[in-house]
N, C-alpha and C positions, 0 to 999 in steps of 0.2 A: 575544251573539256566540257562535256555535257554534264548537266547537274541532275543525274539520275538519283532516284531516292536512295539514300544510304541504307545499308542493312544494319546500321548501328542501333536504331531505336524504333520502337513501335510508336504509333500516335498516342497522344495522351489518353490514359485510361485503358489502353489495350492490354490484354492479358497474355500475349505471346511471350514465350520464353526468350530471355535476352541472350545474346551471344557472349561468350567468355573472351573478351578482348585481351585479357592478360596473357593469352597463349600466343598472340601475334607479336612480331617485332614492331617497333615504332614506325618504321617506314611503311610496312605493309598495312598497318592500321590507318595511316594517313591516306594511302592509296585507295583503300576500300571506302573511306569516307569522302573521297574525291575532294581533297583539299591540299593546297600547297602549304607545307608545314612552316615555311618561312614567311609567306605573305598572308596566310589565312584566307578566309572566304572574302569574296567581294560583297559589297553592300547589296547588290541584286540577289546574289545567292542566299545571303542571310535572310533577306525579306521573303524570298520564295520558300525557303525551308520553314520559316516561322509560320507562314500561311498554311503550310502542309502539316507541320507537327503541332502547331498551337503554342501558346506561351509555356515557358518553363516553370510551371506552377503545379501544385498538387491539387487534385480535385477535392473540393470541399462539399460535403453534404449540406443541403439547405437547412438552416436552423429550424427547429421545431417551433411552430407558432405558439404563442402564449395560450391561446384558447384550447389548443390540442393538449398542451401540458396540463391545463386545468382539468379537461375532461378525463385525462388519463388517471387522475386521482380517484375517479369513481369506478375504475375498472378493477373491482375487487369483489369476490363472492360475498363477503360479509356486507359490503355496501349494497350489493344487489338484494340481499335479504332484507335490509332496512328499507330499501326503496319499495320492495314488495309489501312490507308492513305498512308503509305510507299509503299505498294504493288500497289495501284492504281496509285501513282505517277510514279513508275518504269514502269508500263504497258504503261502509257501515253507517257513517255519518249521514250520507244521502238517504239511505233507507230509513233512518230514524227521523227524517224530516228536515235535515240540514239546518238545525237550530243553532245559533251562535257560531263559534269557530270550531273547526275540527282540531281540538287541542292535541290529541295523540299524534295526528299526522303532522301538525305544525312543529311540535317539539322535536320529533324524530328528524324532520326535514332540516331544522336548524342545526342539529348535531351533524348530519351528513355534510352540509355545506361548510360548517366550521372545520370539520376534519379535512375536507378537500383544500380549503384555503391554507390551512397549516402546512400540509404537505407541499402545496404549490410554492409557498414562500420559501420553505427550507431548501427546495431543489432549484430555485430560480437561478442560482449562480452557475449551475452546470452548463458548460459550453461544449461545442462539438470538437472532438479531438483532432480530426483531420483539418479543420479550419485553423486550429492552433499550429499544426505542422506548417501550414501555408504561411501563417504570420511569422513563424520562427525563421523561415528561410527567405524572407524578403530582403535580399542583400544585393550588392553590386559586384561586378566582376571586371577584370582587365582582360581584354581580348585583342587579338591581332586581326585586323580587317583591312583589306586593300593595302597591305604592307605597313600599316600604321597601328600603333598601340593606342587603344582608347578604352575609356571606362563606360560600361553600359549596365543597365539594370539586369540582374540575374534572370529575370523573367524573359529577357530578350535573347538569351542564349539558345543556340540551335545545334543539332548534331553536325559535327565538322568544324565548329568554332575552335580556334586555337586560344587556350587560356594562358595568360602570363601570371604565374603564381609567385608570391613573395610573402615573407614573414608577416603575420597579422591578417592575411586575407582569409575570408571564408570561401570555401570551394562552392561554386555556384551550380555545378552539374557533375554527373559522373563522367570521368575522362581518363584516357590512356596517356601515360606520360611519354613525352617525346624526348625530354632532357631533364636532368635534375642535378643540382649542386647543393650538397648539405641539406637536402630537402627532408623535413620531418613534418608529419601531419598528425594532429590530435584527433583520434577516431573513437574516443571513449563513448561519446553519445550514440554512436552507431554500432560499434562492435563490443564495447565494454573493456577494451584494452586500456590499461591504466597509464601506460607511458606512450609518448608520441612514437609513431611508426616511421622508421627511416625508409625513404622511397628511392627506387632506382628504375630507370627505363628498360632494363633488360627483360626480355621475354621469359615467361615461366615455362618450364618443361612439361608441366602437367597441371590439371586443375587443382586448386587449393581453396580452403575456406576463405570467406570474405576478408577476415582480419589478416590473412597472410598474402593478399594480393598487393605486393609491394610496388608494382608498376601501375597501379590504378589509384586515382583519388575520387572521392565520393561527395556528392551533394550534402551540405549540412555539416561537413567537418571543417577544421581550421588549420592553417599552416602556422607552425610554431617556429620554424627555422628554415633558412635557405631559400633558394629560388628554383624555379623550374618552368617548363612549358608542357602543356598537355592538350590533346585533341578531344573534344567532347564526343562521347559515345552514346549518351542517353540523357534525356531531359524529362521534366515533369514526372508523370506517374510511371515512366519506364525506368527511373532511377532506383537505386537500392532503397532510398528513403521513400520513394513512391510505392515500392513493393511493401514496405512496412505499413504505409498508409492504407493500402489495399487490404492487408491482413487485419488491420485495425477496424476497417469498415465492415469486414466480413465476420469479425469475431462477435458472437452474440453474448449479451449480458445475461447471465443466468440469474433467475430469482433467488433471493437469499433463503436460507433455511427457515427463517421466521416468516417470510412472505409465503412460502409453501405451506407452512403449518397453519397460519391464520386462514389461508384460503381453504385448507382442508377442514378446519373448524367451521368456517362459514358454510361450506357445502354440507357438512354433517348436520349442522343446525337447521339448514334449509330443508333437508329431507325429513329431519325429525319433526319440524314444525308442521309440514304438510301431512305426514302420517298421523301424528297425534291429533291434529285438528280434524282430519277426515274421520278418524276412529271415534272421537268423542261426539262430533256432530252426527255421525251415523247412529251411534248408540242412543243419543237423545231422540233422534227422529224415530227410531224403532220402538223405544220404550215409552215416550211421551206422545208421539204423534204430532204432526204439524197441521193445524187446521186453519191457519190464517196467515196473512202476510206478516203481521206483527210477530207471530210466533217464529216465522222463518227468519225475521230480522234478529230475534232474540238468540236463535241458534247460531246465526252468523256472528253475533257479538261474542258468543262463547269462543268461537274459532278465533276471532280477533284477540280475545283475552289470552288464549293459549299462545298465539303468535307473539304477542307482546311479552308474555312471560318467558318464552323460549329464547328470544333474541336479546342479547346484552347490548342495548342501544348505545351505551357509553363506551363500549370496548374500542372501536376505532379511534375515537377522540382521545381516550385515556392512553392507548398505546402510542399514538403520535406525540402526546404531551410528555410521556415518560421518556421516549426516545429523544425528544427534543431537549429535555433536561439533561439527559446523558450526553448529548452532543455538546452542550454548553460546558459540562464538566470536563469533557475531553479537550475542548479548545483551550481551557485554562491550563491543561497539562502539555500543550504543544501539538495536539492532533485535531485537525479540522476535518470533520466528517461531512461529506456532501449529500449523502443519502441516509435518511433516518434509519432504514432497515439494516444498513451496514453496521450499525453500532453493535447489535446482537451478534452478527456474524463473526466479527473479530474475536469476541469472547468465546466463540465456539471453535475457533481455529485449532486444528490439530497439527498443521504444518505451516511454517513460515518460510517461504522461498525468498531468498534475499540476493540481490546483486552484491558484488564485492566492492567495486571501485566507487568511492563516495558514499557508500551506505554502511558497510562494515568497516571500511578503511577511510582515511581522511582525504584521500586523493591529493596528497602532498608528499612528494618524494623526499625521503629523509635519509641522510647518511648515518649509519649505525656504528661502523667500525673502520679502522685503517690498519692494514698489515704492511709493515716495513721490515727492513733487515734487522731492526732492533727489537721487534716484537709487535704487540697489538695495542692500539689506542682505542678506547671506547668513547662514543659521543652520546651524551644525554640529550633529552628534549626531543620532541617530535614536531613535525610541521615546519612551516616557513618562518615562524617567529624565531628570531635568534636568541632563544632562551634555552640555556643548557651549557654544558662544558665539554671540552675534549680532555679526557682523563687518561693518564698513564699510570698504571698501578695505583689507581685511586686518587692521584694528585693531578691538578690542572696542568696542562701541557707546558705553559709558559713559566711554571714554577721550577722547571728543571734548570740546572746550572748550565748556562750557555757556554761557560769556559770548558766544560767537560764534553760539550757537543752532544748531550743526551737528547735523543729524539729529534734532532734537527731535521731529519728527513720527513717527519710528520708535517712540519711547517711547509716544506717544499711541496708535499703532496696536496695540501689544502690550498695554498696560495697558487701553486702551479696549475691545479685543476681549475681554479677560478679564472686565472689569466687565459687559459685555453678554453674560454667559453664566451658566449654573448648574452647570457641571461642576466636579468636584473631582478632584485627583490626589493620592494619598497612598500611603505605603508600607504593605505588609502585614507580617505577623509574620515572613515569611521574607526581608524586605528588598527585595522586588520592588515595583514601582510599579503601582498599579491605578487605574482610572478609574471614577468614579461620575458618570453622566450622559452627555452626548453626546461621542463621541470627537473630533469636529471641534472643538468648543469646548475640549476638553482640550488640543488643540494650541496654543491661545493661552496657556493657563495654563503649559504647559511652556516655551514660547518666552519668556514673560515672566520665568520663573525663570532661564533661561539668560542673560538680559540683566541679571539682578540687580535687577529692579524690584519684585518681589512685595511686599517689606516696605514700600517707600515707598507703593505703591498702597493697601495695606490700612490704613495709618495716615492716609492723606489722604482717602479716599473712603468714603462709606457710602450704601447704596442706599435710595432713597425709594419707588420704584415701577417697574413694568414694563409695556411695551406688547408683548404676546406675538407670537411669530412665527406666521405662517400661510403656507400654500403659495401663496395668492393674492398676498399682499404681498411675499413673499420677503425679509423683513427683520424685525428685532425691535429694540426700543429699551428702554433703562433710563434712569431719572432718578436721579442721584446727587448727594450734597451734597459739595462740595469744601471741606474744612476749611482749606485754605491761602488761600482767598479768601472770608472771611466777609462776609456782607451785613448789612444793618440788622437788629438783634436778636441778632447774634452767631452766627446760623446760617451754615452753609457755603453757598457759591454753588451753586444748583441747576444741573446740567448734564445735558443729554440726550445720550446716546451711542447711536449706531445701528450695527448690524452686519447685513450682508446681501449679496445679489448686487450686484456692482459696477455693473452697468447700472442697477439700481433706485436705488442710493444716488446715482448721478450725477444722476438725474432729480430727486431731492429736495435736491440741493446747489446752492448759488449761489456758494459761495466755496471756496477751497482753501488749505491750510496748507503753507508751504514754510519749513522751519526754524522760527523763532519768529514769522515774519510770516504774516499772513492777508491774502489779496487776492482779487479777484473771479475766479471760475472761467471761463476762456475756452474757446473752441472748440478751441484747440490743446491746452489742458490735458485736455479730454475725449478728444481723439484719442489723446493719449499714454497715458491710462488704458486706453482700449480696446485700444491696441496691446500694452500690457503684459499685459492679460487674454488676448488672443489668443496671445501668446507663451507664457504659462504653460499655457493650455489645450492648446496644441500639444504640450506636454510632459506632458499628462494630469494636470496639477495642478488640484485643486479650488480655485477662487478665491473669496475673500470680501473685502469692503471694510469700512472703518470710517470713520464721520463723526460729528460732534458739533456742539453749539452751546450756549453758556451761555443759561439761561432768564432772562427778565425776571421781576421779582417778581410782577407780575400774572398771568403765565403759570403760575408755580408755584402761586399761590393758586387759580387756576381749576381745576386738576386735583386739588387736595386740599381743595376746599371742603366736601366731605361728610365730612371727618374721615379720609379715607383716599384712596389714589391711585385715580383714575378712569382706567382704561386707554382707555376710549372717547374721553374728552376728550384723552387723551395723543396720539391719532392726529393731531390738528390741530397738534401741536408738531413733527412730523417734516417740516418744511419749512425752507428757508433754511439748510440744514446746511453745515457746513464739512467738505469732503472731505479726508481725511487720507492714506489709502493703501490698497493692495490686497496681500493675502498669497496665497501658493501653498502648498497642503497636499497631501500624498500619503501613502498607506500604503506605506512604503518596502520595497524588496526586502531579504531577509535578506542580510547581508554575505557569508555563505559560499555563497549560492545560485549566484552567477555562476561561481565556481570549480567548483562541483559540476556545473553545466550544461556547462561547458567540458570537464571530465573525462569526462562522459558522451558528449559528441560525439566526443572523442578515442577513445573505446572503440567508436565506431560506433553509438551509441545516440541516437536522436532523442528530443527532449523536446517534448511538445505541451502547451500551456496550455489548460485547459478551465475557464471561470469564469462565474459569473453576473454579473460586474461589467460596466461599460460598455466597449464595444470600444476606445475611445481610451485608457482607463486600462490595459486589458489589453495593448494594443500597446506602450504606453510601457514597462511593466514587462518585457514580452517582449524589446524592443529592448535594454534595459539589461542583461538577464541573458544575452543572446546566443541566446535561443530563436528570435527572428525577426530578419530583416534589415530595413534601412530601407525597402526597396521592398515588403515583404510586407504583406499585409492580414489583417484579422480577419473571420471569418464569424460573424454573429449568429444566435441561435436562430430568429428569424423567417425568415431565409434558408434555414436547414436544413430548415424545414418544407416548403419548396417543392422540395427535392431528392429524387429517387427514389434507390433503393439504388445504382444504377450511378453516378449523378452524385455521390452522397456518397462512394463509394469513390474517385472521381477527385479530389474535393476534399481528402480527408484525405491524399492523396499530396503535395500542394503546400502546404497551409495548416497552420500550426503554432499558431494562436491562434483559439480559439472562445470567443465572449463572449455574454452574455445568454442562457445556455443553461439549460434545465430538466433535471430528472433523466432524462427519457426521451431527451433529446438526447444526454446523456452515454453512455447505453446504445447508441444508434445509432452514435455515433462509435467507441466501442470495438469494436462488432461489425463496423464497416466496416474498421477496422485489422486485426482478426483475420482477416476474410475475405480481406484482401490479403496474408496470409501472415506477419503479425507476431505475435510473442509480446509481449503488452501488460501493462505494469505501470501501475496507476492509484493515485495518491496523493490523499488528501483528508482532511477533518476534520469535515465537516458531515453533517447528516441527508440533505441532498440528494445527497451523494456515495455513500451506502451501496449502492444498487443497482449502481452502476458498479464499486464496489470488489469486489462479489461476482461480477460478470460478468467482470471482467478475469482474465487468467491468474494474476496475483497482485495482490491489493489491499493497499495500504500506508496505514495510518491514523496520524494524529498522536496521540501518547500524552498530551500536555499539553493542547492546545487541542481535541483531537478529542472528539466526542460518543461516548457509549457505543455508539450505533448503529453509527457508522463503525468503531469498534474491533472490534465483534463481527462485522461483515460482512467485515472484512479478514482476510487471511492473515498479515499482518505488521504490527507496531505499532512506531513510532519513539518511544522513551522521551524523546528530546530535541527532537522536532519539527524536526529539522535535515535539510533536503533533502540536505545533503552526506552524511548517514548512509546515504542510499539508494545513493549511488555506492560508499561503502565496503561496503555489503551486496552490491552487484553484483560488486565485486571478490571478496568472500568466496564468493559464489555461483559465480563462474567458477572459482575455485580448487577448490571442492567438485566442480563438474561435471567439471573436468579429472581430479580424483582418482577420481571414479566411473568415468570411461572407463579409467583405469589399472587399477583392480582388476577391472573387467569384462573388459578385454583379458586380464588375467592368469588370472582364473577360467575364462573360456570357452575360452581356448587350452589351459589345463591339462586341463580336462575333455574337450576335443576330443582331446587326446593319450591320455587314458584310453579314450575311446570307440573311437578308431581302433586302439589297442592290443588291446582286447578283440575288436573286429570282425575285424581282420586276423589276430589270433592264432588265432581259431577257424577262419576260412576257410583260412588258410595253415598250419594245424597240422602237416600232413604235411611241408611244405618246411622247417619250423623244427625238426623232430625232437620235436614235442610228443606224438606218438602212439607207441603201442607200449611204454609204460612200466608196464603192469599196471593202468591205469585205463581204464574204458570211454570216458571222455572227459576230456581235459585242457584247462583254460583257462589263459591266460597269467598272470592275476592272480586271487586270491580276492576274493569280495565284501567281506570284512572289510578286506582290504588297500586296496581302492579307497575304502571308507568312511573309513579312517584317513587316506588322502591328502586326501580332500575336507574332512574336519573339522579335521585338525591341520595338515598341511603347507600346504594351500591357505589356510586362514582367517587364520593369523597374518600372512603377507606381504600378503594382500589388505587386512586391516585397517590395517596399517602404511602401505600406499599411500594409504589413505583420508585420512591426516593428513599427506601429503607437502607440503613447502613450496611456495609459489607460484613459478612460473617468471617469468623476466624480462619476458616479453611478454604477461602475463596480461591487461592492459588495452589492448594494442595490436591484439588480434584483433578481427575483425568479429563481431557477434553471430551466434549459430547460427540458421540459417533454420528456419522451422517444418517444412519438408519434409526437413530434414537429420536423419538418424537419429543417435541416440546411438551406435549401432553401425553405421557406414556400410559401403559396399562395400569400401573399402580396409582398414578394420579387420577385416572378416570375412575378407578375403584373408590378412591377417597371422595371424588366429586359426587358419585352416585350415592354412596353411603351417607355423606353429610346432607345431601339433598333430600334423601329419604327421611332422615331424622327431622329435618326442618319441616317437611310436609306432615309427618306424624304429629309433632307437637302443635303445628298450626291448626290442623284439623281437630286435634284434641281440644284446643281452646274453643273452637266453634261448638263442639259436642258438649263441653262443660257448661256453656252458657245457654244453649237452646233446650227447650223441653223435648222429650223424646230422645231417641238415639241411644247410645251405649251408656252415657252418663247424664243423669237428669239435671236440667237447668231450668231457669225461669225468665231468661231475658229474651228480648225481641231479636229479629234477624239483624238489624242495624248494629246493635250492641255486640252480638256474637261475632258479626263480621269484623267490627272494629277491634275486638279482642284478638281475633285471628290475624288481622292486619298488623297490629302492634306486636304480637308474638313473633311473627315472621320478620319484622324489622329488627327487633331485639336479637333474634336468633342470628340474623345476618351480621349484626355488629359483634356478637360473640364469635362468629365465624371469622371475622377479620383478624382476631387474635390467633385463631387456629392456623390461618392460611399463611402466616409468616414463615412457616417451615412445615415440610412434610414429615419430619421426624422429631424435631426438638419440641419440648414442651412449650406451650403458649406462655408459660411463666418465666422461660429463659430469656434474658434480655428484654424483660417486659416493658420497661419504660425508656428504651433507647430511641424510639420513634415518636417524637412529640407531635408530629403532624398526624399520625394515626390516632392518637388520643384526642386531638382536636377534631378530627373527622367523626370519631365515635360520639364525642360530646355534641357536635353539630347535629348528628343523626338523631340523638335522643331528644334534643331541644325541639327540632323541627317536627318530630313525631308527636311530642306533647302539644305543639301548636295545632297540628292537623286534627288532633283528637278533640281539643278543647276550644278552639277559636270558632265561633259560629260561621263566619264567612267561609273558612276552610272546610268546616263540617259539611256545608251545602255543596261545595265543589267536589269533595272526595267521598261523600256518603258515609261519614263517620258519626259516632255518638259518643258522649263523654263517658269516661271510665272512672270508677272509684279507685281509691288507693289500694284496696284489697285486690281489685281486678288487675291493677298495674303490677302488683307483686306476684300475682298468679302468672301473668304473662311473662314476667322476668324469670320466674322459677322454671317455667316450661322452656323458655328460650335458652336458659343456661344448660339444658340437657345436651345441646349441640356441643358446647365446650367440654363437658365431662365425657361425652361419648368419644370425641376426638382425642382427648387426653389418654383414654384407655387404649384406643387404636394405636397411638404413637408409642405407648409403653410396650405394647406387644411387639411392634416393629423393632424397637431398640433392644428388647430382650432377645429376639431372634438374631439380631446382629451380633450381640455379645456372645451368644452361644456358638456362632460361626467364627468368632474371632475377627470380625471385620468392623472397623470403626464406622459409626453412623454419621453421615454428613450433617452439619448444622443447617 
């Protein structure tokens, strides 16, 4: 047989569409892959194919070098503006003669570098998501080669290899099943399916979604039960997991709303700086004339002063510090944020898209109810911890009088279902409960322990043999020896116990047990069972039934005649069974999830469930959590495939549950929500969630159950896997966003006051008495004074506002719309008006102290400039009280922020030092002020406070007239 290249797989990294091997029968698949299904590949064939296809690994993008990550911190329009200010300052310093150090340029440079280092350190732990995929799948596999079974690294698998699968194995590559016996595979990390999938080698009649390809196994999944053989059809990047890795690499990370807004502010300020500087320097040149190099330098210095006044030098560093503080607060609540700018985004989220399994639910199959001929028993407690009870009419099961035979069949259902399973439930070293085997079978084990039966069952019964489960039969059976009913020879009575689909067990049953009695199974009995199954299925419960019958001596002998149990002969024993009862099992929602969903809805945030699970199961959980109403429907992935983008956008507006979805469906759903104007958060824990986590405005991964892939793709990780933590993080994000608006309002209005002071001061110098004092040109403030205001007076209060306490209505507001600016038109109006008032009172201080102008004064230029400098500083400190709210009075919650008062006090003290300490007077060009002059400056500065109080009063009055509450 020639070893021609198989059509199964494309070389690693290729993008060709893969063949659907689920449509071929097993023999045809082996033939096309040119492999002997019994002997496997030869060593030579395996080596040749590995050389051709490469290792069975996922491509990993090279990690970004540290130096590039550091340089990326400077890629911001506001930083560009600061770098431009550094250049201008250095040029001006050179023109002045390069005496001493260029203080302005040095200080701004230190701020820029400190900001870059802060961002670099915070993002240092972010790793490449595809590399994490590769690490996660570094497993070994059992293969058949040269007719022998051997264990090889999964990286050595090639198309055509025959895999030997057994319970506990990780599947090393995508493969087509050749045979299967009771084979079940957990595919939750790939498809979102909450329960293990039963596999069968039978060919499928038509193409089906990934989660329904029962004759395929996929790389990165795990075998939970049974054995099987499969031929490898795809390796490396050609696998389904590789396809997700490709999508992840191709998914671009969108800038956050805050990043976009700050970039826009930087661009706006940059344009404003250039325009204002050019206009003012041109006006000076036209009105005063430039007759020497020194005069040209003086004009340039005015331009530098304007640039320094317009640029809030401390904004990048303050923004990073406030976000960093927010990150620390979130981490204490169980949310680790990897990117600083993501903090604000979560607070602005209008939609939270959540996976179901393991995120909204516990990912722990739990039995809720038992239906028998005597009635219904309810089981309390959720999860794998055996904490709860089996209740009959409100009383524990074992409290029933055994002499009356009350509810004895419930005992048979629970213990019988446990006997007919291979699952184990045990405690780990940390005291938690873990499952080995099938989670659905584990639900029987836990329920039996809740009823207090496990010790009795283990003493009474011992297994003799098993008739395994198959997808065709939909049932399994075990034969056990009942020590309490010995037969001839002292051995225990052999009993066959069957567990499977209720309709299948009804077909194999002729009798029914009610209490201690066994009677013929009637049509009415069958109808009642089917009604119970329909009732449980309507609640999205997974149903299983239990039946049994004691074996006759000759039947037992017939299946053990060869010295061991013959499962083929055991098939004939699965007739004339005694039907006992049916159970309902579900993966329960997290207890705190419903409250969290309610809190999110109260905050105007819509919760959307996106899961790979069955639509009925998804809807049931969605109803219970309040995500969907009783009349709502779920859309499956197959239906999504038929929707164009417009139809999808219409669907996502009305539908909150999407089931049986593939990773590409999740990307489309998130894209449609974003195109509809939403800020989208996506939560998830599986490999299949990773591309959507990256695509969303903020991806949130589960820290405990989440795969490394999802953690690396996400911007935030929940350390407690608690959906409620997301709502707490939303609250914190809203607080941070509100505080960012506060200090932006403060910084920009303060800087606007400086810009207007410099602009109007130069243009109106003659009216203010600034000319004719022995200087060729007089500016209202020196560049060093403006830099002092920006770095010392501005930064302290701005940082204090960044840690302001939350307001009463933080979770009562609607989410911010995508088209709603961080700095909206009303806020810009406040910024301009407050800046104008600052400029007016500052220039008025100059005019009051200088001879000439509108108000006659008698002081020199240094004193007048010092008065203006002091007035502007005090005005900005008054503005710090204003800026805590756009609507509420500055006197509301006046003393709740002790850090703000400390910053104000620090600003006042340092201003006194700058005005009265001789060394600082020389450095900043100030002159001492009298007490009367200080009081005058304070009175002028307070006009900013009273003006804004009047403005806010008008806003609140308009809100009351319209009947709309005004946010705090």
